[in-house]
C-alpha positions as CSV (number, residue, x, y, z in Angstrom):
1,M,147.6,60.7,104.5
2,P,148.6,57.1,103.6
3,N,146.0,54.4,103.9
4,P,146.6,51.7,106.6
5,L,148.7,49.4,104.3
6,S,150.7,52.3,102.8
7,A,151.7,53.2,106.3
8,V,152.8,49.7,107.0
9,L,154.8,49.5,103.8
10,I,156.4,52.9,104.4
11,E,157.6,51.7,107.8
12,R,158.8,48.5,106.3
13,I,160.7,50.4,103.6
14,G,162.3,52.6,106.2
15,Q,163.6,49.5,108.0
16,T,164.7,47.2,105.1
17,G,164.8,49.4,102.0
18,P,162.7,49.6,98.8
19,L,160.4,46.7,97.8
20,T,160.4,44.8,94.6
21,V,157.2,45.0,92.6
22,A,156.6,41.3,93.5
23,D,156.9,42.1,97.2
24,Y,154.6,45.0,96.8
25,M,152.0,43.0,95.0
26,Q,152.2,40.2,97.6
27,A,151.5,42.7,100.4
28,A,148.8,44.6,98.6
29,L,146.9,41.4,97.7
30,G,147.7,39.1,100.6
31,D,148.5,41.1,103.8
32,P,146.6,39.3,106.6
33,L,145.1,42.5,107.9
34,H,144.9,44.9,105.0
35,G,145.3,42.8,101.8
36,Y,142.9,43.1,99.0
37,Y,141.9,39.4,98.8
38,T,142.0,38.7,102.5
39,T,139.5,41.4,103.4
40,R,136.8,41.5,100.8
41,D,134.8,39.8,98.0
42,P,136.0,41.7,95.0
43,L,133.7,40.2,92.4
44,G,130.5,41.3,90.7
45,A,128.9,44.7,89.9
46,A,129.3,45.8,93.5
47,G,133.0,44.8,93.5
48,D,135.9,45.7,91.3
49,F,135.7,43.2,88.4
50,I,133.7,40.4,86.9
51,T,135.1,37.1,85.8
52,A,133.8,34.7,83.0
53,P,131.9,32.4,85.4
54,E,130.1,35.4,86.8
55,I,129.2,36.6,83.3
56,S,127.4,33.4,82.2
57,Q,126.7,29.9,83.4
58,I,127.7,28.7,79.9
59,F,131.4,29.2,80.7
60,G,131.3,26.9,83.7
61,E,129.1,24.3,81.8
62,L,131.7,24.2,79.0
63,I,134.5,23.8,81.4
64,G,132.6,21.0,83.1
65,L,132.3,19.2,79.7
66,W,136.0,19.8,79.2
67,V,136.7,18.1,82.6
68,A,134.5,15.2,81.6
69,D,136.4,14.8,78.3
70,C,139.7,14.7,80.2
71,W,138.3,12.1,82.6
72,D,137.3,9.9,79.6
73,A,140.7,10.3,78.1
74,L,142.3,9.2,81.4
75,G,140.4,5.9,81.2
76,R,137.5,7.0,83.4
77,P,139.2,6.6,86.9
78,R,136.5,6.0,89.5
79,R,137.8,8.9,91.6
80,L,139.3,12.1,90.2
81,K,140.9,15.0,92.0
82,L,139.1,18.1,90.7
83,V,141.2,21.1,91.7
84,E,140.6,24.8,91.2
85,L,143.1,27.5,91.9
86,G,141.7,30.8,93.0
87,P,138.0,29.8,92.9
88,G,136.5,33.2,93.6
89,R,133.0,32.7,95.0
90,G,132.9,29.1,93.9
91,T,130.6,29.9,91.0
92,L,132.8,28.1,88.4
93,M,133.2,24.9,90.5
94,A,129.4,24.8,91.2
95,D,128.7,25.0,87.5
96,V,131.3,22.4,86.7
97,L,130.0,19.9,89.3
98,R,126.4,20.4,88.1
99,T,127.5,19.7,84.6
100,L,129.4,16.6,85.6
101,K,126.2,14.9,86.5
102,V,126.2,13.9,82.8
103,A,128.9,11.5,83.8
104,P,127.4,9.6,86.8
105,A,130.2,7.1,86.9
106,M,132.6,9.8,87.9
107,L,133.2,10.5,91.6
108,P,134.9,14.0,91.4
109,E,136.7,15.0,94.6
110,P,136.6,18.8,94.6
111,W,139.6,20.7,96.0
112,L,139.6,24.5,96.2
113,I,143.0,26.2,96.7
114,E,142.0,29.4,98.5
115,T,143.8,31.5,101.1
116,S,141.1,34.2,101.6
117,P,138.8,33.6,104.5
118,V,136.2,36.0,103.0
119,L,136.1,34.0,99.7
120,R,136.2,30.6,101.5
121,A,133.0,31.6,103.3
122,A,131.4,32.5,99.9
123,Q,132.5,29.3,98.4
124,R,131.0,27.2,101.2
125,Q,127.6,28.7,100.3
126,R,127.9,27.2,96.8
127,V,129.8,24.0,96.9
128,E,130.8,21.0,99.1
129,A,134.5,20.7,98.7
130,N,137.8,20.2,100.4
131,W,139.9,23.4,101.0
132,A,143.7,23.6,100.8
133,E,146.4,26.3,101.1
134,S,148.4,24.9,98.2
135,L,148.6,22.1,95.6
136,D,151.0,20.3,98.0
137,D,148.0,19.7,100.3
138,V,146.0,17.8,97.7
139,P,146.5,14.0,98.0
140,P,148.0,12.1,95.1
141,G,146.0,10.6,92.3
142,P,144.7,11.5,88.8
143,M,143.8,15.2,88.7
144,V,142.1,17.7,86.5
145,L,143.0,21.3,87.5
146,I,141.3,24.5,86.6
147,A,142.8,28.0,87.0
148,N,140.6,30.8,85.6
149,E,142.1,34.3,86.1
150,F,144.5,33.1,88.7
151,L,147.9,33.5,87.1
152,D,147.4,37.3,86.5
153,A,147.3,38.0,90.2
154,L,150.6,36.2,91.0
155,P,153.4,38.7,91.7
156,V,155.6,40.0,89.0
157,H,159.1,41.5,89.0
158,Q,159.6,44.5,86.7
159,F,162.9,45.6,85.0
160,Q,163.6,48.7,82.9
161,R,166.2,48.7,80.1
162,G,168.9,51.3,80.2
163,A,172.0,52.0,78.1
164,D,174.1,49.9,80.5
165,G,171.7,47.0,81.1
166,W,168.5,46.3,83.1
167,R,167.6,47.8,86.5
168,E,164.9,46.3,88.7
169,R,161.9,48.6,89.3
170,L,161.3,49.1,93.0
171,V,158.8,50.8,95.3
172,T,160.0,53.3,97.8
173,A,158.6,55.9,100.1
174,T,158.2,59.5,98.9
175,A,160.6,62.1,100.4
176,D,157.9,63.4,102.8
177,G,157.0,59.9,103.9
178,T,153.4,60.2,103.1
179,G,153.2,58.0,100.0
180,L,154.8,55.6,97.6
181,E,156.8,56.1,94.4
182,W,158.9,54.3,91.9
183,T,162.7,53.9,92.1
184,A,165.3,51.6,90.6
185,G,167.9,49.1,91.7
186,G,171.4,48.4,90.4
187,T,172.3,47.4,86.9
188,L,171.8,43.8,85.9
189,S,172.5,41.8,82.7
190,R,169.5,40.4,80.9
191,Q,170.4,36.9,82.1
192,D,170.8,38.0,85.8
193,A,167.4,39.6,85.6
194,G,165.9,36.3,84.4
195,L,164.6,37.7,81.1
196,P,164.3,35.7,77.9
197,G,166.6,36.2,75.0
198,A,163.8,37.7,73.0
199,L,164.2,40.9,75.0
200,D,167.8,41.5,73.8
201,A,166.3,43.7,71.2
202,A,164.2,45.8,73.7
203,E,164.7,49.6,73.4
204,N,166.0,51.8,76.1
205,G,163.3,52.6,78.6
206,A,161.4,49.4,77.9
207,I,159.9,47.6,80.9
208,A,159.9,43.8,81.1
209,E,158.3,41.5,83.6
210,T,159.0,38.1,85.1
211,R,156.7,35.9,87.2
212,P,158.8,33.4,89.2
213,A,155.8,32.3,91.3
214,A,153.8,31.4,88.2
215,M,156.8,29.5,86.7
216,A,157.2,27.5,89.9
217,L,153.4,26.7,90.0
218,V,153.3,25.5,86.4
219,R,156.3,23.4,86.9
220,A,154.7,21.8,90.1
221,V,151.5,21.2,88.2
222,A,153.3,19.7,85.2
223,T,155.4,17.4,87.4
224,R,152.3,16.1,89.2
225,L,150.5,15.5,86.0
226,V,153.4,13.4,84.6
227,R,153.5,11.5,87.9
228,D,149.8,10.9,88.6
229,G,148.1,11.5,85.2
230,G,145.7,14.2,84.3
231,A,145.4,17.6,82.7
232,A,145.3,21.3,83.7
233,L,143.6,24.3,82.1
234,F,144.7,27.9,82.5
235,V,142.5,30.7,81.2
236,D,143.8,34.2,81.6
237,Y,144.7,37.4,79.8
238,G,148.1,37.8,78.3
239,T,150.4,37.3,75.4
240,T,151.5,34.3,73.4
241,T,155.1,35.6,73.0
242,S,157.6,37.0,75.5
243,R,157.7,40.8,74.9
244,A,158.5,44.0,76.7
245,G,155.7,46.1,78.2
246,D,154.4,47.5,81.5
247,S,151.2,45.5,82.1
248,L,150.9,46.1,85.8
249,Q,147.4,47.6,86.5
250,A,145.2,48.4,89.4
251,V,141.4,48.2,89.2
252,R,139.0,49.6,91.8
253,G,135.3,49.9,91.3
254,H,135.7,48.7,87.6
255,Q,138.0,51.7,87.0
256,Y,141.8,51.8,86.6
257,Q,143.9,53.7,89.1
258,D,147.6,54.3,89.9
259,P,149.0,50.9,91.2
260,L,150.8,52.7,94.1
261,E,147.6,54.5,95.2
262,A,145.8,52.9,98.2
263,P,147.4,49.5,98.2
264,G,145.1,46.8,99.5
265,E,142.0,48.6,98.2
266,A,142.4,47.8,94.5
267,D,143.1,44.6,92.5
268,L,146.6,44.4,91.2
269,T,147.3,42.2,88.1
270,A,149.7,41.9,85.2
271,H,149.4,40.1,81.8
272,V,150.5,36.5,81.7
273,D,153.5,35.5,79.5
274,F,152.1,32.2,78.2
275,A,155.2,31.5,76.1
276,A,157.4,31.4,79.2
277,L,154.9,29.2,81.1
278,A,154.5,26.8,78.2
279,E,158.3,26.3,78.1
280,E,158.3,25.7,81.9
281,G,155.6,23.0,81.5
282,R,157.4,21.3,78.6
283,D,160.7,21.3,80.6
284,A,158.8,19.4,83.4
285,G,157.7,16.7,81.0
286,A,154.1,17.7,80.3
287,V,152.5,18.2,76.9
288,V,151.4,21.8,76.3
289,H,148.3,22.6,74.3
290,G,147.8,26.2,73.1
291,P,147.7,28.9,74.1
292,T,144.7,29.7,71.9
293,P,142.3,32.7,72.1
294,Q,139.4,32.2,74.5
295,S,136.9,32.8,71.6
296,L,138.3,29.8,69.6
297,F,138.5,27.6,72.7
298,L,134.9,28.3,73.7
299,E,133.6,27.9,70.2
300,A,135.3,24.5,69.9
301,L,133.6,23.5,73.1
302,G,130.2,24.6,71.7
303,V,129.5,28.0,73.3
304,F,127.2,29.1,70.5
305,V,125.3,25.8,70.4
306,R,124.8,25.9,74.1
307,A,123.5,29.5,73.9
308,Q,120.9,28.5,71.3
309,V,119.7,25.7,73.5
310,L,119.3,28.0,76.5
311,K,117.4,30.6,74.4
312,R,114.8,28.0,73.4
313,G,112.9,28.4,76.6
314,A,114.0,32.0,77.4
315,T,112.0,35.2,77.3
316,A,113.1,38.0,74.9
317,A,114.9,39.7,77.7
318,Q,116.7,36.5,78.8
319,S,117.7,35.9,75.2
320,R,119.2,39.3,75.0
321,D,121.2,38.7,78.2
322,I,122.5,35.4,76.9
323,D,123.6,37.0,73.6
324,L,125.3,39.8,75.5
325,A,127.1,37.4,77.8
326,V,128.3,35.2,74.9
327,H,129.5,38.4,73.1
328,R,131.5,39.5,76.1
329,L,133.1,36.1,76.4
330,T,134.0,35.7,72.7
331,A,134.1,39.0,70.9
332,P,137.6,40.2,69.8
333,D,137.1,43.6,71.4
334,Q,135.9,42.0,74.7
335,M,137.5,38.8,76.2
336,G,137.7,36.8,73.0
337,S,141.2,37.7,71.9
338,L,143.0,39.1,75.0
339,F,142.1,36.1,77.0
340,K,143.9,32.8,76.2
341,A,143.4,29.1,77.1
342,M,146.4,26.8,77.6
343,A,146.3,23.2,78.8
344,L,148.9,20.9,80.2
345,S,148.5,17.1,80.1
346,D,150.5,14.0,80.9
347,P,152.1,12.5,77.8
348,S,149.8,9.5,77.7
349,M,146.7,11.6,77.0
350,P,145.3,12.6,73.6
351,P,144.9,16.4,73.1
352,P,142.1,17.7,75.3
353,A,138.9,19.2,73.9
354,G,139.1,22.8,72.6
355,F,142.7,22.5,71.3
356,P,143.7,21.5,67.8
């Protein structure tokens, strides 16, 4: 039997036809009644995944220092819009605000862009902030924006290469109407599919992804930075070049599962194409820094130095936990290589900390 959201989607498909992968992701993650992010707190050991701020306070402290460096480069404006996209439980923003006490002259104005009522409630337990549905709701002014593991959850479209061109991958109902399965749309040229020229050499059967929502977001952020001044930091997992590959994945209880199984009950994500987003930021007039591997970014900000400082007053068990956390954040076989950091800034700023 289909779960509640599957039943809704099967009925929708019967009325309007197959769904794009982007429409399916949007429903699975954001449906008001059954969506993954609207109905639960997915973080932590009891949830489905753990993000860097939940692994160690060091991550948030270093991002706080990064914000302070950007504020200094902006000429130390008395007030600064400090915006976070997809702030989870509010752990990262809490650590950042605590760290920013090293700059008492700054009056950060925290803004959390969050649509989940469950996560907003968790955030209110940790930080005093303003909440908004989108960046458009944040008043103008110099801004530093943070987005950690946000872009990967924005919907993607998928296309599969065939002998006669590309066909969009779609989600439809099974013949017996009890589940969901893959199908394909009509043939498209690479240009009509919105795919980069680098994929002209893709082999038959290859799957490629586009993320219009992320492109629009990066353009909006870059446009605002050019207009009002500031910088933005995106940390996520993905690639530094546009390439073919099916990166759509579902995670439930820290285990992978079929993306079409039990929508609304698993986290759906796909790898970030940093090359495409960097081009979008440049086109909007911003300066792009990186992407660079998370390990190099955190090392440049002092992750190993900070760990040694914390270990001075720690027990042996606490020291082991600190070492394990830093290893997870920086090791090549953990988050160190797959995760990347990329920044945008207005052209008047020097390169922000952590980037060559």
